[in-house]
N, C-alpha and C positions, 0 to 999 in steps of 0.2 A: 809552155811554162818558161819565163824567164831568169836565170840565173847569173847575177852579176857578182864578180871578183875583184876586190879593191882592198888599199889596206893604205895605212896610214903614214906608211912612208916610200921611198925608192927601194928595189933591191930588195926583196921581202921574198920573192920568187912567186906575186902574182900571175905573172904570165904565166910561166911555168903551171903552177895550178889550172888557170884556165884551162891554155893546150891542151894538157893531159885527161882533164875532165875532157872536155869537147872529141878528145880521141875516143873513153871508153865510154861512150853512149851513143848508142844511133842515132841518125838522121840530124848532128844537130845543127846550129849557125851558131859559130863567133862571130861576133862585133867586136875587133878591135880600137877602143874609142881613146886609146889614148895617142891621140894624132899629133903630138908635138915628136914620140918617138915610138912609134908603134912597130913592132918586133915577132909578132906573131908570124904572120908570112916566113919570117928565120928558120922556127921552126917546123912547119905544115910545107912550104914550099909550095903552094898550092898553084893550080894552070891556071891564070889569069885567064879572064874572060870578058873583063869590061873597063874602064879606066874613062871617069868621065869629071869635069871642073864643075864646082862650085863656086858659086857669088853670092857676095853679100847688098843690099843696097845702098848705095851712097849719095848723099846730096847735091844733088850738081846748081850751083848757084849764079841765074840771071843776073850780075849787079846792075844792072842798065835798069830793069825793072823793082829793084829792092827799094822800100819806101824809108831800112833800116825804124823799122816800129818793136824789135827788139822782142817780136810773137817768139820766133825760132828758137833764141835763145832759151829765152824764156819758160819753154815748154819742155825744152833737153836736158834729163834726168841726169846726163851725162858729160854737160858743160862741152860737150865736142864744136859750139856754137858760139861765135863773140862777133858781138857787134858795137860797130864805131860810130856812130850819129857824125852829122857832116855839121861843120865849125866852120861856115865861111870866111869869117873874121879870121880867123887863122892860117886860109886854106886848104881846108881839110874836105875833102870830098864826103869823108864815110866808107868804111868797108864793112861784108860781112864775111869772116874769117871762118873757117873751117880744121876742126884736128882731126884729120880723118882715123887717125890710133885710139880715140877718144868714142869715135861715132859704135852705134851697135845696130845700125839698120832698122831702125823702127818704121822709119817713113811719116814717124808726126810731126817732124816741121816743113812736109810737103802738104799737109791739111792743116794746118793751123797758118800758113801764110795766105796775107789777104789779096798779093800780087798776082800770084801764082808765079812767082820770084821763084819756086824752087821744081825739080822735078828729081823721079826717079831716075839713079846710075846705077853702073854694077861694077865692084871688082873682084875679083879672083882672092878668094880668101885658099884654096885648098883643093885637094881633089880626094875621090873618093874610087878606090880597087876593088873591083870583085872577083874571087876564081874561084874555086875548090879543089879539094884536096882529099881523095878517097870520097866518105860520104859526107863532108865536111864542108858546106858554104862559108865561106872566108870572104867579110867584109872589113875593109880598114877605109881610114883616111891619112892623110899626109897634109899638115898643115903647111901654107906659103911659107918661106923662110920672110922673116919681118913681121909675121899678121900677130898680133899682141890678145886675138880673142879665140881660143880652140874650143869654145862652146857654141859657136855658131853651126862649126863643122861637125860636131860631134851629133849635134841634133840631127842634120844631112845625113848620117849613118848610122844615127838610132832609125831614121825613117826608110831603111832597107831591111828594118826586122819586119823576118818573116813569122806570124804568127800560126801557122801551120807547123813549124819545126821549135824543140828545145833549145829554146837560144839563150849563150853562153856571152857575157858582157863583161870582156875585159877592160876596166876604169882606170883613169890615169891614176900617179900614185897621188898621196894626199889629202887631203876633206875641205877643200878649195871648189869652187863654183863648177869647174870642168868635171867634178866627181860627183858633184850631184844632180848635175845633167845626163852625169853616164847610168846611175844607180837608179834617179826616179824611174817607178811604174814597175821595178824588177818585184816579183814574188818573194825572192829570196836575194841573199849577198852572204858572200863566204869572205871573212875578213882572214887575210892572211900576215903573219907577221912571224917574230921569231924570239925567240926565247931571251934577250938582252932588255939590257935595262929600258933603250931606245926605242927596241921593239914594245915594250911595254906602254912606253909614253904614248907613243901614234896610234897605238892599239885604242886607249882610251880614248884620243881623238876621235877616232873613226866608229868606235861602238860608239859614242856620243849623238855623232853624227846622225845613225840609221836608228835608234831611238826617237830620235828629232822629229826624222821620214817616216817612222811608221814601219820599218821593212825589217821581217825576223833575219836574223841572223846567225851564223856561229863561226865559229873561228879553224883555219887550219896552220900546225906551227910547226913552220918550214926550219932546217936546220935543229932540229932537236937532235940532244945530247949534248950542245953548247952552252954555253952562258947560265945564266942562273935559271931558279924557282919562280920567280915575280909574275910572269903572264901565267902561268897554272894555278895558283896561289889569286890571283885578279880574274882570274874567269870562274873559281869555284865558288869565290865569293861574290858575284854579279849575279852567278848562276847560270854561265854563259857556256856551252855544249862547246865542245872540242870535237871538232870533225875526222880530225885526222892529224896525225904524226908525221911527218917525211924526213928524215934519220939525216944526220950528218954522213955523208958517207962518198967515198970517191969514186965508186960506180956509177953515181946520178951524177957529183962534178964532171967527169971527163963527158958522159955521155949529154950534158948542158951545154958545155964548151965545145963539142961535135956540132950541135945545132938539132941534134935529135932529143926529140919528147924520153924521156925515160919508159914510159910506156910501154914502148917497139922494142927497149932491151931487156927489161926485167918485165915477166911476163905478170907475174902477182901484183904488181901497185897496179893494172888494170881491173881486176878484181876491187883491189880495195877504192877505187875512184868511184867505180860503179856503186860499190857499198854506199858511198857516201850519197852518191845523189840517188839512189833508192832512199836512202833515211830522210832525206831533204823531201823528196818527193810525198814518201807515209806523214810528215810530219804536217806537208800541207793541206793533205787528205787530195794530192791530187792522182 
């Protein structure tokens, strides 16, 4: 079973929920797909077993063979290639220009080039780190500095998914493409929010994404006891189950600040997260 943990905004406690849930169940694999700011390892402190580089295809252009036919530029949906035709009367020889930050590495330009002037090259986009903490297998990605497309690395992290385990996916914050790539294929998604107007606004966006993707979901309210009742009223009106409330309390904040998951400090919370997991599994008939 694959359970993703997402939120419409950052700072709601998404990683806190993912880590504490993984620690509360047996034989789990945690995939940290927040590759721009992975932090599950800060709490789990895993024994690192493997680090490997991840590369993406990038076109290499042999300009001496290019006929400036523009077929590569016409094919590219992301405008990563721009062709300037030759103008001998103006002294221009022509050029084919690649904008590497726009390239998605699909390889289509290689296939459509009639002159064979484009071949596949590689650029490193980040790395994957694999480790173990007790019974938890942790896999997380670190996007290379300046790399604009986290989705390519997220896909690489998800290729490490172990279908024999219960998989917890810590998705990036927000509702953009990286989030969709992270939660896609999940059996269930936990949406973490906070009881504030900002939390409600972003929760509505996240709910819209889950409904569009057809992924069953429920809500965890973090820092309950602060803010207002807007999130609760919305969930009641929409028929959305509130799976768990994590109170705004000093002991949890201290544990978090020390990089210690609070299920290791307050024993009863392990049972509460386990009850959430059992409820999800029962609801899905797994």
